[in-house]
C-alpha positions in Angstrom: 18.4 46.6 90.3 20.4 45.2 93.2 19.9 47.0 96.4 23.6 48.0 98.2 22.8 45.2 100.9 21.7 43.0 98.7 25.5 42.5 97.1 27.4 43.1 100.4 25.4 40.5 101.6 26.2 38.3 98.5 29.8 38.8 98.8 33.0 37.1 100.5 36.6 38.5 101.4 40.4 37.9 100.8 43.0 38.8 102.4 45.5 40.7 100.7 48.8 42.2 102.6 46.6 41.7 105.6 44.2 43.7 104.4 40.1 42.7 104.3 39.4 42.7 100.1 35.6 42.5 99.4 34.6 40.6 96.6 31.5 39.3 94.6 32.1 36.0 92.6 29.7 33.9 90.7 30.0 30.7 89.8 32.8 27.5 90.6 35.9 27.5 88.9 36.1 24.0 86.5 38.3 22.9 83.7 37.6 25.3 81.0 35.7 27.6 82.7 35.2 30.9 81.0 35.8 33.8 83.3 35.2 37.5 83.8 36.6 40.0 86.0 35.5 43.3 86.5 37.5 46.2 87.4 35.7 49.5 88.7 36.6 52.9 88.9 36.8 55.6 91.2 36.0 57.0 93.5 32.9 54.1 93.8 33.6 50.9 93.9 32.0 46.6 92.1 28.6 47.7 92.9 28.8 49.7 90.0 28.4 46.6 87.9 24.8 45.6 89.3 22.9 46.5 86.3 25.3 44.2 84.0 25.5 41.5 86.6 22.8 39.6 85.3 23.6 39.0 82.0 27.1 38.8 82.7 27.0 35.4 84.8 24.2 34.1 81.9 27.9 34.4 79.3 30.8 33.3 81.8 30.8 30.6 83.6 32.4 32.8 86.8 32.7 36.6 87.0 34.5 38.4 89.7 33.9 42.2 90.8 36.2 43.2 93.5 35.9 46.5 95.3 39.8 47.5 95.4 41.8 48.4 98.3 40.8 51.8 99.5 37.5 51.5 97.8 33.7 50.6 98.9 33.8 47.7 101.4 37.6 46.6 101.2 39.8 48.0 103.8 40.7 51.8 103.9 44.2 51.6 105.4 44.9 55.0 107.2 47.7 56.4 105.6 48.3 54.1 103.1 50.2 54.7 99.9 48.2 53.6 97.3 49.1 52.4 93.8 48.1 51.4 90.4 50.8 48.5 90.7 49.5 46.8 93.9 45.4 47.1 92.5 47.3 45.0 89.8 48.7 42.9 92.3 45.5 42.3 93.8 43.5 41.3 91.4 46.3 38.7 90.2 46.6 37.5 93.7 42.6 37.4 94.1 42.8 35.1 90.7 45.4 33.3 91.1 44.5 32.1 94.4 40.9 31.0 92.7 42.9 28.8 90.8 42.3 31.2 87.9 45.2 31.5 84.9 43.6 33.5 82.4 40.7 36.0 82.3 38.8 38.2 80.1 38.7 41.7 81.5 36.2 44.6 81.7 37.6 47.8 82.9 36.2 51.6 83.9 37.9 54.7 84.7 40.7 53.7 87.5 40.3 50.1 86.2 41.6 50.9 83.1 44.8 51.9 84.4 44.8 48.9 86.4 43.9 46.9 83.3 46.6 49.4 81.4 49.5 47.5 84.0 48.3 44.2 83.9 48.6 44.5 79.8 52.0 45.9 80.1 52.7 42.9 82.5 51.4 40.4 79.5 53.5 42.0 77.3 56.7 42.0 79.5 56.5 37.9 80.8 55.5 39.3 84.1 51.7 38.6 84.2 50.9 36.0 86.8 47.5 35.5 85.4 47.1 36.2 81.4 43.8 38.7 80.5 42.9 36.9 77.0 40.8 40.3 75.9 40.4 43.4 77.2 36.9 45.8 77.2 37.4 49.5 78.4 34.7 51.7 79.2 35.3 55.5 79.8 39.0 56.1 81.4 42.0 58.5 81.0 43.7 56.4 78.7 46.0 58.8 78.1 47.2 61.8 80.4 47.1 64.5 78.2 43.6 63.8 77.4 42.4 63.3 80.7 40.6 66.3 81.8 40.4 66.2 85.4 37.4 68.2 87.4 38.1 70.5 89.7 37.7 68.7 92.7 39.8 66.1 91.5 42.6 68.6 91.1 42.2 69.7 94.2 41.8 66.1 96.0 45.2 65.7 94.6 46.7 69.2 95.8 48.4 70.0 99.0 44.9 71.5 100.8 44.0 67.3 99.2 43.1 65.7 102.6 41.3 68.6 104.6 39.0 69.0 101.1 38.2 65.3 101.2 37.5 65.1 105.3 35.4 68.1 104.7 33.7 67.1 101.8 29.9 66.3 102.2 27.1 64.3 100.2 25.6 67.1 98.5 29.0 68.6 97.0 30.0 64.4 96.0 27.0 64.1 94.3 26.7 67.5 92.6 30.5 66.0 91.3 29.1 62.5 90.2 26.0 64.3 88.0 28.2 66.4 86.5 30.1 63.5 84.5 26.7 61.8 83.5 24.9 62.7 80.7 22.2 65.5 80.6 19.7 62.8 79.8 21.0 59.8 81.8 21.5 61.4 85.8 21.8 58.8 88.7 18.9 58.2 90.7 18.9 59.5 93.9 19.0 55.5 95.2 22.5 55.9 92.9 23.9 58.9 94.4 23.3 57.5 98.6 24.9 54.4 97.7 27.9 55.7 95.5 27.9 58.1 98.8 27.9 55.3 100.8 30.5 53.2 99.4 33.2 56.3 98.9 32.6 57.7 102.2 32.3 54.4 104.9 35.2 53.9 106.7 37.2 56.1 106.3 36.6 56.9 103.0 36.8 60.2 102.1 40.6 60.2 104.0 41.3 57.3 101.3 40.0 59.6 98.2 43.0 62.4 98.4 45.6 59.1 98.4 43.8 57.2 95.9 43.7 60.4 93.4 47.7 59.7 93.2 46.6 58.1 90.2 46.6 61.0 88.0 50.3 61.6 88.8 51.0 57.7 88.0 49.5 57.8 84.9 52.1 60.6 83.5 55.1 59.2 85.1 54.3 55.6 83.8 52.5 57.0 80.6 54.9 55.0 78.1 54.5 51.9 79.7 51.0 52.2 79.9 50.1 54.0 76.8 52.7 51.6 74.9 50.3 48.8 76.2 48.0 49.5 74.3 49.7 50.3 71.3 51.7 47.0 71.8 48.4 44.9 72.5 48.9 40.8 71.4 45.3 40.7 72.9 41.8 42.2 71.2 40.9 45.7 72.8 37.5 47.4 72.1 37.0 50.6 73.8 33.4 51.7 74.9 32.9 54.9 75.4 30.1 58.0 76.2 31.2 60.4 74.0 29.3 63.0 76.7 31.1 62.4 79.3 33.5 65.5 80.0 36.5 64.0 81.5 37.3 60.9 79.2 34.6 61.7 76.2 34.5 62.5 72.4 38.3 63.4 73.1 40.0 60.6 74.6 38.6 58.6 71.4 40.1 61.0 69.4 43.1 60.8 71.0 42.8 56.7 70.7 41.9 56.5 67.2 45.3 58.8 66.4 47.5 56.8 68.6 46.4 52.8 68.2 46.4 51.1 65.3 43.5 49.6 63.9 41.3 51.0 66.8 37.9 48.9 68.1 36.1 51.6 69.7 31.9 51.6 70.0 30.7 55.1 70.8 27.9 56.1 73.0 26.2 59.3 72.1 24.4 61.0 74.8 25.5 59.1 77.3 28.3 60.4 80.1 31.1 58.8 82.2 29.6 55.6 83.4 28.0 53.6 80.4 27.8 50.8 82.8 25.0 52.9 85.4 23.0 55.0 82.2 23.2 52.8 79.3 23.7 49.3 80.3 22.0 47.8 77.4 23.9 49.6 74.8 27.2 48.2 77.0 25.4 44.7 76.7 25.3 45.2 73.2 29.2 46.6 72.6 30.3 43.3 74.3 27.8 41.1 73.1 29.1 42.3 69.5 32.4 41.5 69.8 33.8 37.9 69.6 36.9 38.0 71.5 34.5 39.1 74.4 32.4 35.8 74.3 35.2 33.5 73.4 37.7 34.4 76.0 38.0 33.2 79.5 40.2 31.4 81.7 41.2 27.5 81.4 41.9 25.6 84.8 
């Protein structure tokens, strides 16, 4: 397990629209290098991937995991209007600035929606960096199956800004524990790190603005669900079935709407498979040829 302080110390920053964006990078780009980008979820950050990191950096030549704008160690600009489109721009900007033109994508939760926008750009020809294959962990791929928790609904309501500022560590921890599997609950160290990432540097206020993604999913449903249905590249969904937000019911909808669905089910696992069952997630990735074959071309 990588301590949060170690994760931060090993990272670097890049400017994006005048904001500092933190990211972890392993490896350097060379001709023919295989590249993986990891896109985290709400309300945490790239540290979510630390249990997979040792195996991922053995598999790929270059692995990159940023904290998106408003999350973790990246800037959380006051009063900013966060959008999924902007977060996708951030990833394309980061990768293109490093000379990367193609990448495999591993995403979770909010990051799934960013990946869907990226996939839509691939389809309409506007992608700056080409995704070659996408692995999606638990996330709200369909707005009609996203069972938002009460705290998410309140954050998205008019009282959201006040609720966010008033939120304490204990209530935050309860909300997170509720979406983990009954037998795979986060450790106190995990909860301390999640809270530190979410609350630092105005993070609580940012939550009430970042939560706008739920409304974006509804307004952009045709584009983002259509991207899944029309995808020209391989997609694998790896889903913790005990997730109350996007578990077994989301998988059922995915199978109903997506032709030839590729789904790996994880019974007993909740919303954070990469934290709760990292070995199972790695097995599901290693068993998928497009993941191992994907990567960038310099």
